[in-house]
C-alpha positions as CSV (number, residue, x, y, z in Angstrom):
1,X,-0.1,0.1,0.0
2,X,1.3,3.7,-1.0
3,X,2.1,5.8,2.3
4,X,-0.6,7.9,3.2
5,X,0.3,11.6,4.7
6,X,-2.0,13.8,6.6
7,X,-1.5,17.3,6.4
8,X,-3.9,18.4,8.9
9,X,-6.6,21.0,8.6
10,X,-6.4,24.2,6.5
11,X,-8.4,26.9,8.2
12,X,-7.9,29.7,5.5
13,X,-7.5,30.2,1.8
14,X,-3.9,29.7,0.3
15,X,-2.2,30.6,-2.5
16,X,-1.7,27.6,-5.3
17,X,2.2,28.1,-5.1
18,X,2.1,27.8,-1.1
19,X,-0.1,24.4,-1.4
20,X,2.7,23.1,-4.1
21,X,5.5,23.9,-1.8
22,X,3.9,22.0,1.0
23,X,2.9,19.2,-1.0
24,X,6.6,19.0,-2.6
25,X,8.4,19.5,0.9
26,X,6.0,16.5,2.2
27,X,7.1,14.4,-0.9
28,X,10.7,15.1,-0.4
29,X,10.5,14.3,3.2
30,X,8.4,11.1,2.8
31,X,11.1,10.2,0.0
32,X,8.5,8.0,-1.9
33,X,5.2,8.4,-3.9
34,X,2.5,9.0,-1.3
35,X,-1.2,9.9,-1.3
36,X,-2.0,13.1,0.6
37,X,-4.8,13.6,2.8
38,X,-6.0,17.0,4.3
39,X,-9.0,18.4,6.2
40,X,-10.6,21.4,4.4
41,X,-13.2,22.0,7.2
42,X,-11.9,25.8,7.7
43,X,-11.9,26.4,3.9
44,X,-15.4,25.5,3.8
45,X,-16.5,27.6,6.7
46,X,-15.1,31.0,5.7
47,X,-13.0,30.8,2.4
48,X,-14.2,33.5,-0.6
49,X,-14.5,31.8,-3.9
50,X,-14.6,28.4,-2.3
51,X,-14.6,26.1,-5.7
52,X,-11.5,27.8,-6.5
53,X,-10.2,27.1,-3.5
54,X,-10.8,23.6,-3.9
55,X,-9.4,23.4,-7.3
56,X,-6.3,24.7,-6.1
57,X,-5.9,22.1,-3.4
58,X,-6.4,19.2,-5.8
59,X,-4.2,20.9,-8.8
60,X,-1.4,21.3,-6.1
61,X,-1.2,17.7,-5.3
62,X,-3.9,16.9,-2.5
63,X,-5.4,13.6,-3.3
64,X,-8.6,13.6,-0.6
65,X,-10.3,16.3,1.4
66,X,-11.8,15.6,4.5
67,X,-14.8,17.8,6.1
68,X,-16.3,18.6,9.1
69,X,-19.7,19.9,9.8
70,X,-19.0,23.3,7.9
71,X,-19.3,21.3,4.7
72,X,-22.7,22.1,4.8
73,X,-23.1,25.5,6.7
74,X,-22.7,27.3,3.3
75,X,-24.4,27.2,0.2
76,X,-20.7,27.2,-1.8
77,X,-20.1,24.4,0.1
78,X,-23.3,22.2,-0.4
79,X,-22.9,23.1,-4.2
80,X,-19.7,21.7,-4.3
81,X,-20.6,18.5,-2.7
82,X,-23.7,18.4,-5.0
83,X,-21.3,17.9,-7.8
84,X,-19.4,15.7,-6.3
85,X,-16.7,15.7,-8.8
86,X,-13.8,15.9,-6.4
87,X,-12.3,13.4,-3.9
88,X,-14.5,14.9,-0.8
89,X,-15.6,13.2,2.2
90,X,-18.0,15.0,4.3
91,X,-19.0,13.8,7.7
92,X,-21.2,10.5,7.3
93,X,-23.0,11.2,10.5
94,X,-24.6,14.3,9.1
95,X,-28.4,14.1,7.9
96,X,-29.0,11.8,5.0
97,X,-30.5,15.1,3.3
98,X,-27.2,16.5,3.3
99,X,-25.3,16.6,0.0
100,X,-22.3,14.6,-0.6
101,X,-21.3,11.3,0.8
102,X,-19.3,10.7,4.1
103,X,-18.1,7.0,3.1
104,X,-16.1,6.5,-0.2
105,X,-14.2,4.0,-1.6
106,X,-11.4,4.9,-3.5
107,X,-9.1,3.4,-6.0
108,X,-5.9,6.2,-6.6
109,X,-3.1,5.0,-8.3
110,X,-4.1,1.3,-8.3
111,X,-4.4,1.4,-4.4
112,X,-8.1,1.0,-3.0
113,X,-9.2,2.0,0.3
114,X,-12.2,3.5,2.4
115,X,-12.3,6.9,3.3
116,X,-14.7,8.1,6.4
117,X,-15.3,11.5,7.9
118,X,-17.1,11.8,11.1
119,X,-18.0,14.6,13.4
120,X,-18.1,14.4,17.2
121,X,-21.1,16.1,19.2
122,X,-19.1,19.5,20.0
123,X,-20.3,21.3,16.9
124,X,-23.5,23.4,16.5
125,X,-25.0,21.3,13.6
126,X,-26.8,17.9,14.8
127,X,-25.4,14.9,13.9
128,X,-26.2,11.4,14.5
129,X,-23.8,9.3,16.9
130,X,-20.8,8.7,15.1
131,X,-20.2,5.2,16.5
132,X,-23.4,4.1,14.8
133,X,-22.3,5.0,11.3
134,X,-19.2,3.3,12.2
135,X,-21.1,0.0,13.4
136,X,-23.3,0.2,10.3
137,X,-20.3,0.6,8.1
138,X,-17.9,-2.3,9.5
139,X,-21.2,-4.7,9.8
140,X,-21.3,-4.6,5.9
141,X,-17.6,-4.6,5.2
142,X,-16.7,-7.6,3.1
143,X,-13.3,-6.7,1.6
144,X,-9.8,-6.2,3.3
145,X,-9.2,-2.5,2.2
146,X,-7.6,-0.2,4.6
147,X,-10.3,2.3,6.2
148,X,-9.0,6.1,6.7
149,X,-11.3,7.7,9.3
150,X,-11.4,11.5,10.1
151,X,-12.7,12.4,13.2
152,X,-13.5,16.2,13.5
153,X,-14.5,18.1,16.6
154,X,-13.1,19.1,20.0
155,X,-14.4,16.6,22.2
156,X,-11.1,14.6,22.9
157,X,-12.9,11.9,25.4
158,X,-15.4,11.2,22.7
159,X,-12.7,11.0,19.8
160,X,-10.9,8.5,22.6
161,X,-14.1,6.2,23.0
162,X,-14.7,6.2,19.3
163,X,-10.8,5.4,18.9
164,X,-11.2,2.4,21.1
165,X,-14.6,1.2,19.5
166,X,-12.9,1.3,15.9
167,X,-9.8,-0.5,17.0
168,X,-12.0,-3.5,18.6
169,X,-13.0,-4.2,14.7
170,X,-10.4,-6.4,13.1
171,X,-9.9,-4.5,10.0
172,X,-7.1,-2.5,9.0
173,X,-7.6,0.9,10.0
174,X,-6.0,4.3,10.7
175,X,-7.8,6.8,12.7
176,X,-7.0,10.4,12.9
177,X,-8.5,13.4,14.3
178,X,-8.0,16.7,12.6
179,X,-10.7,18.8,14.2
180,X,-7.8,20.0,16.6
181,X,-5.2,19.9,14.2
182,X,-3.4,16.5,15.5
183,X,-3.5,13.0,15.2
184,X,-5.2,11.4,17.9
185,X,-4.6,7.6,17.3
186,X,-3.3,5.5,14.5
187,X,-3.3,1.3,14.0
188,X,-1.0,0.2,11.4
189,X,-1.7,-2.2,8.8
190,X,0.4,-4.8,6.8
């Protein structure tokens, strides 16, 4: 499996050259080809010309964007999710009426994996319990592809409990929480 690099969370709009510089530095540091994930929740909550910002991220080498609850708070964000032209994963535990999807199976550069985004209950937007979405997903999972789970929010106790829950499944998983800007847990896969 290709290496995955998680950049963290973009809070504000960036110049394309800045993003390219970050991606180049990451790839130089990793010293191998990799897939680059990041959380763009901050962009979806405040960036002007949002679609242009999303284009810049993908044109600079970002492979998958995870979103928080901000994904649906602005009309521009909902429009991007409705188009679904990008590798964007919004929280799976938002309303089923929300545009976009929270669980996606990807095939990037001949590597297949699942990407899931969830929100804890620290935000202002109502969300279903994250553990219910995870239970449904793993109960129906029949392949052995790795699963990358992004948990947004600021409730560290909830994230910790969710991480323990996820680690109880016998599947290859990597769990990270970008809502506070740092990794909360990971489980290596072979």
